[in-house]
Wavefront OBJ file of the C-alpha trace (Angstrom):
o trace
v 32.009 -1.038 -16.367
v 30.713 0.492 -13.170
v 32.787 0.443 -10.023
v 31.589 -1.581 -7.081
v 30.670 1.653 -4.989
v 28.175 2.915 -7.936
v 26.162 -0.119 -7.853
v 25.568 -0.159 -4.098
v 22.598 1.677 -2.612
v 23.336 4.694 -0.537
v 23.781 4.217 3.237
v 20.689 5.910 4.005
v 18.599 3.911 1.549
v 20.099 0.588 2.807
v 18.942 1.512 6.400
v 15.380 2.364 5.082
v 15.457 -1.027 3.339
v 16.541 -2.909 6.620
v 13.936 -1.084 8.559
v 11.272 -1.556 5.926
v 12.100 -5.403 5.798
v 11.621 -5.890 9.449
v 8.633 -3.559 9.543
v 6.913 -5.289 6.619
v 7.499 -8.634 8.605
v 5.883 -7.136 11.740
v 2.828 -5.849 9.843
v 2.344 -9.297 8.267
v 2.451 -11.099 11.592
v 0.233 -8.573 13.366
v -2.325 -8.468 10.337
v -2.589 -12.276 10.350
v -2.624 -12.671 14.114
v -5.520 -10.106 14.633
v -7.243 -11.407 11.404
v -7.333 -14.993 12.624
v -8.469 -13.894 16.113
v -11.320 -11.926 14.481
v -12.144 -14.734 12.332
v -12.065 -17.383 15.152
v -14.379 -15.241 17.211
v -16.738 -14.353 14.356
v -17.161 -18.051 13.382
v -17.645 -19.170 17.010
v -14.367 -21.247 17.149
v -13.412 -19.129 19.985
v -15.923 -17.791 22.617
v -16.880 -14.105 22.688
v -14.021 -11.667 23.411
v -12.937 -11.680 27.029
v -14.585 -14.975 27.925
v -12.417 -17.862 29.266
v -11.324 -20.418 26.708
v -10.270 -24.092 27.168
v -6.638 -25.086 26.787
v -7.061 -26.642 23.322
v -8.159 -23.174 22.051
v -5.197 -21.461 23.426
v -2.905 -24.092 21.848
v -4.714 -23.376 18.534
v -4.005 -19.625 19.028
v -0.309 -20.310 19.844
v -0.092 -22.570 16.785
v -1.246 -19.945 14.286
v 0.682 -17.407 15.870
v 3.823 -19.574 15.517
v 3.124 -20.036 11.775
v 2.398 -16.329 11.327
v 5.733 -15.601 13.034
v 7.693 -17.874 10.761
v 6.024 -16.316 7.680
v 6.655 -12.796 8.897
v 10.286 -13.621 9.496
v 10.653 -15.124 6.154
v 9.311 -11.993 4.574
v 11.651 -9.750 6.617
v 14.527 -12.048 5.462
v 13.204 -11.999 1.903
v 13.112 -8.212 1.631
v 16.416 -7.564 3.691
v 19.166 -6.101 1.328
v 21.617 -8.341 2.897
v 22.039 -10.887 6.003
v 18.461 -12.297 5.794
v 18.933 -14.278 8.954
v 19.923 -11.225 10.995
v 16.748 -9.211 9.852
v 14.626 -12.160 10.853
v 16.191 -12.407 14.212
v 15.730 -8.694 14.725
v 12.087 -9.322 14.166
v 12.147 -12.086 16.641
v 13.775 -9.837 19.302
v 10.907 -7.370 18.622
v 8.494 -10.304 19.129
v 10.217 -11.167 22.425
v 9.849 -7.616 23.521
v 6.162 -7.182 22.503
v 5.333 -10.532 24.035
v 7.101 -9.743 27.287
v 5.082 -6.415 27.466
v 1.994 -8.442 26.844
v 2.867 -10.810 29.572
v 3.495 -8.108 32.044
v 0.275 -6.314 31.164
v -1.986 -9.359 31.533
v -0.285 -11.234 34.312
v -2.540 -10.385 37.220
v -5.720 -10.246 34.978
v -8.398 -12.933 35.055
v -8.981 -16.095 33.198
v -10.276 -14.226 30.262
v -6.760 -13.298 29.379
v -5.673 -16.827 29.342
v -3.704 -19.171 31.378
v -0.282 -18.008 32.684
v 1.643 -20.346 30.336
v 0.249 -18.808 27.099
v 1.973 -15.325 27.082
v 5.125 -17.094 28.382
v 4.983 -19.320 25.311
v 4.634 -16.443 23.109
v 7.894 -15.003 24.494
v 9.744 -18.406 24.218
v 8.618 -18.998 20.555
v 9.569 -15.581 19.177
v 13.127 -16.221 18.422
v 12.928 -19.809 17.367
v 10.090 -18.871 14.943
v 12.183 -15.995 13.501
v 15.273 -18.382 13.178
v 13.052 -20.905 11.204
v 11.637 -18.115 9.000
v 15.032 -16.550 8.416
v 16.838 -19.922 7.699
v 14.100 -20.791 5.316
v 14.912 -17.632 3.346
v 18.705 -17.908 3.783
v 18.789 -21.467 2.203
v 17.184 -19.882 -1.072
v 20.014 -17.261 -1.377
v 23.049 -18.452 -3.290
v 26.274 -18.533 -1.452
v 28.501 -17.593 -4.345
v 30.427 -20.788 -4.142
l 1 2 3 4 5 6 7 8 9 10 11 12 13 14 15 16 17 18 19 20 21 22 23 24 25 26 27 28 29 30 31 32 33 34 35 36 37 38 39 40 41 42 43 44 45 46 47 48 49 50 51 52 53 54 55 56 57 58 59 60 61 62 63 64 65 66 67 68 69 70 71 72 73 74 75 76 77 78 79 80 81 82 83 84 85 86 87 88 89 90 91 92 93 94 95 96 97 98 99 100 101 102 103 104 105 106 107 108 109 110 111 112 113 114 115 116 117 118 119 120 121 122 123 124 125 126 127 128 129 130 131 132 133 134 135 136 137 138 139 140 141 142 143 144 145
């Protein structure tokens, strides 16, 4: 029978799996967010790029970004070698950072960059969405009881 250390991945491989899990979740989120944006503009649901949009369309964008974030966080947790919720929350923290950068970058821009509440909302929802995605995955993992 193999001892416990021989069946565990090497530390460097575990680190790569951890980073890869979070990166996969991030790529999933970015791909869906950009894809939905392109689709919404191409089909005329959203006006042309950099034109002002009514509040209901910003709410639609916020909704699909929240769903994408939950899905990406679930993927990060699914691919994590251990502690799935932690990996999802790391992805959520990255979301807070990226959304904060976006908020700062667009703050003094015109109406075509959206209302002030929109980028703030993206910052606010990042961690709760990550928590939901990570929790959904964690509930599927046997606890060993």
